[in-house]
C-alpha positions as CSV (number, residue, x, y, z in Angstrom):
1,X,-0.3,68.2,-116.4
2,X,3.4,69.1,-116.6
3,X,5.4,68.9,-119.8
4,X,7.9,66.5,-118.0
5,X,5.0,64.1,-117.1
6,X,4.0,63.8,-120.7
7,X,7.6,63.1,-121.8
8,X,7.9,60.4,-119.1
9,X,4.7,58.7,-120.2
10,X,5.8,58.8,-123.9
11,X,9.2,57.4,-123.0
12,X,7.6,54.6,-121.0
13,X,5.3,53.7,-123.9
14,X,8.3,53.6,-126.3
15,X,10.3,51.3,-124.0
16,X,7.4,48.9,-123.5
17,X,6.7,48.8,-127.3
18,X,10.4,48.1,-128.0
19,X,10.5,45.3,-125.5
20,X,7.3,43.8,-126.9
21,X,8.9,43.9,-130.4
22,X,12.0,42.1,-129.3
23,X,10.2,39.4,-127.4
24,X,7.1,38.9,-129.6
25,X,6.3,35.4,-130.8
26,X,7.1,34.7,-134.5
27,X,4.1,34.9,-136.8
28,X,2.5,31.6,-137.9
29,X,3.8,30.5,-141.3
30,X,1.4,30.2,-144.2
31,X,0.0,26.7,-144.5
32,X,0.4,25.8,-140.8
33,X,-2.6,24.1,-139.4
34,X,-4.3,25.1,-136.2
35,X,-5.4,22.1,-134.1
36,X,-9.1,22.5,-133.5
37,X,-9.4,20.3,-130.5
38,X,-7.0,19.5,-127.7
39,X,-6.9,15.9,-126.4
40,X,-5.0,14.7,-123.3
41,X,-2.7,12.8,-125.7
42,X,-1.9,15.9,-127.8
43,X,-0.8,18.1,-124.8
44,X,2.9,17.7,-124.3
45,X,3.9,16.4,-120.9
46,X,6.4,18.7,-119.2
47,X,9.5,16.9,-117.9
48,X,9.8,17.4,-114.2
49,X,13.1,16.6,-112.5
50,X,13.3,16.1,-108.8
51,X,15.7,18.3,-107.1
52,X,18.9,16.5,-106.1
53,X,18.9,15.1,-102.6
54,X,22.0,16.2,-100.8
55,X,24.1,13.2,-99.7
56,X,24.1,12.9,-95.9
57,X,27.4,12.5,-94.2
58,X,25.7,10.8,-91.3
59,X,25.7,7.0,-91.6
60,X,22.2,5.6,-92.1
61,X,22.3,3.6,-88.9
62,X,24.6,1.5,-86.8
63,X,25.9,-1.7,-88.4
64,X,25.6,-4.8,-86.3
65,X,28.9,-6.6,-85.9
66,X,28.9,-10.4,-85.6
67,X,31.5,-13.0,-84.8
68,X,33.7,-14.3,-87.6
69,X,34.3,-18.0,-88.4
70,X,37.7,-17.3,-89.9
71,X,39.4,-16.0,-86.7
72,X,42.6,-17.9,-87.4
73,X,43.2,-15.7,-90.5
74,X,43.6,-12.6,-88.2
75,X,47.1,-11.6,-87.1
76,X,46.1,-11.6,-83.4
77,X,43.7,-14.1,-82.0
78,X,44.4,-14.1,-78.2
79,X,43.9,-11.5,-75.5
80,X,46.9,-10.5,-73.5
81,X,47.0,-11.6,-69.9
82,X,47.0,-8.1,-68.6
83,X,44.5,-5.7,-70.2
84,X,44.7,-3.3,-67.2
85,X,47.7,-1.7,-68.9
86,X,45.2,0.2,-71.1
87,X,43.7,1.9,-68.0
88,X,40.2,2.4,-66.8
89,X,37.3,4.2,-68.4
90,X,38.0,7.4,-70.3
91,X,36.1,10.5,-69.4
92,X,32.8,11.1,-71.3
93,X,32.7,13.6,-74.1
94,X,31.6,17.1,-72.9
95,X,28.3,18.4,-74.4
96,X,27.9,15.1,-76.4
97,X,24.3,15.4,-77.2
98,X,24.6,14.4,-80.9
99,X,26.6,11.2,-80.6
100,X,26.4,9.1,-83.7
101,X,26.4,5.4,-83.3
102,X,27.9,3.7,-86.4
103,X,28.4,0.1,-85.3
104,X,27.6,-2.2,-82.3
105,X,27.8,-5.8,-81.1
106,X,25.4,-7.2,-78.6
107,X,26.1,-10.8,-77.4
108,X,26.0,-13.2,-74.5
109,X,29.3,-15.0,-75.4
110,X,32.8,-14.0,-76.3
111,X,34.6,-14.3,-79.6
112,X,36.3,-12.4,-82.4
113,X,34.3,-10.0,-84.6
114,X,34.4,-9.5,-88.3
115,X,36.6,-6.7,-89.5
116,X,35.1,-3.2,-89.7
117,X,36.5,-0.1,-91.5
118,X,36.4,3.0,-89.3
119,X,36.9,6.2,-91.3
120,X,36.6,8.6,-88.4
121,X,39.7,10.2,-86.8
122,X,38.2,10.3,-83.3
123,X,35.7,7.7,-82.0
124,X,35.0,5.6,-79.0
125,X,34.0,2.2,-77.7
126,X,31.1,2.4,-75.2
127,X,30.9,-0.9,-73.4
128,X,28.0,-1.9,-71.2
129,X,28.0,-5.2,-69.2
130,X,25.0,-6.9,-67.6
131,X,25.3,-9.7,-65.0
132,X,22.4,-10.6,-62.8
133,X,23.0,-14.3,-62.0
134,X,26.5,-14.0,-60.4
135,X,27.4,-10.4,-60.6
136,X,30.3,-10.9,-58.1
137,X,32.0,-13.2,-60.6
138,X,31.4,-11.2,-63.8
139,X,34.5,-10.5,-65.8
140,X,34.5,-8.7,-69.2
141,X,37.7,-8.4,-71.3
142,X,38.0,-6.7,-74.7
143,X,40.7,-5.7,-77.1
144,X,40.5,-3.5,-80.2
145,X,42.9,-4.8,-82.8
146,X,44.2,-3.1,-86.0
147,X,43.6,-5.7,-88.7
148,X,46.7,-4.9,-90.9
149,X,49.3,-5.0,-88.2
150,X,47.7,-7.1,-85.4
151,X,48.5,-4.3,-82.9
152,X,46.2,-3.9,-79.9
153,X,45.0,-0.3,-80.1
154,X,42.8,-0.3,-77.0
155,X,41.8,-2.7,-74.2
156,X,39.3,-2.9,-71.4
157,X,39.1,-5.1,-68.3
158,X,35.9,-4.8,-66.3
159,X,35.1,-6.8,-63.2
160,X,31.4,-6.8,-62.1
161,X,28.6,-5.3,-64.2
162,X,28.9,-1.7,-65.4
163,X,30.2,0.4,-68.2
164,X,33.6,1.4,-69.6
165,X,34.4,3.9,-72.3
166,X,37.5,3.8,-74.4
167,X,38.4,6.8,-76.7
168,X,40.2,6.0,-79.9
169,X,42.1,8.5,-82.0
170,X,43.0,6.4,-84.9
171,X,40.9,6.1,-88.0
172,X,40.9,5.2,-91.7
173,X,41.8,1.6,-90.9
174,X,40.2,-1.8,-90.4
175,X,39.7,-3.1,-86.9
176,X,38.2,-6.0,-85.1
177,X,37.4,-6.9,-81.5
178,X,38.4,-9.8,-79.3
179,X,36.0,-10.3,-76.4
180,X,36.2,-12.7,-73.5
181,X,33.5,-13.0,-70.8
182,X,32.9,-14.9,-67.6
183,X,29.6,-15.0,-65.8
184,X,28.2,-12.2,-67.9
185,X,24.6,-12.4,-69.0
186,X,25.1,-10.0,-72.0
187,X,27.2,-7.1,-73.1
188,X,26.9,-4.4,-75.7
189,X,29.8,-2.5,-77.3
190,X,28.7,0.6,-79.3
191,X,31.1,2.3,-81.6
192,X,30.3,6.1,-81.6
193,X,31.6,9.4,-82.9
194,X,30.6,13.0,-83.0
195,X,29.2,14.9,-86.0
196,X,32.3,17.1,-86.3
197,X,34.4,14.0,-87.1
198,X,32.0,12.7,-89.8
């Protein structure tokens, strides 16, 4: 055995002894009693805290909108005569696999919805109209109105069954919908956004 090996072993023993001296448990004081038997009641229960659950930015699920009974309190209660000024359907979002639905209305009659706060900067209205009894006479009209000013932000005019998508680039406000239908069996308007805008 080499002299260097002996010194290394002695140095390691001294370091281990020094660490044991620093971290050793204090000696029991005189007069302390040792518990002879352990019972379940005498064993302290450790406190376990659950790890915090990160708050999800994704809404829990789409909110169902319904019609209001206080429509006359709103600044705008009538649809304009010509909603074709707002154009046809906007192009679908490219690579939109993770579309998040945050609100919807599904009805068989027209009306004015309750107000809804939309915090997203970019979102869209995805409207789907079904008419099987008289599809040739089906007519769906919709306006998205800003609650505070009564300004119509977006509109849709759809004759015959089908779908129409309207992109909206205005958020952080309260909105409501005015819907008028003729010879439509049912319709669904889904309010959607993408994860990058949440």
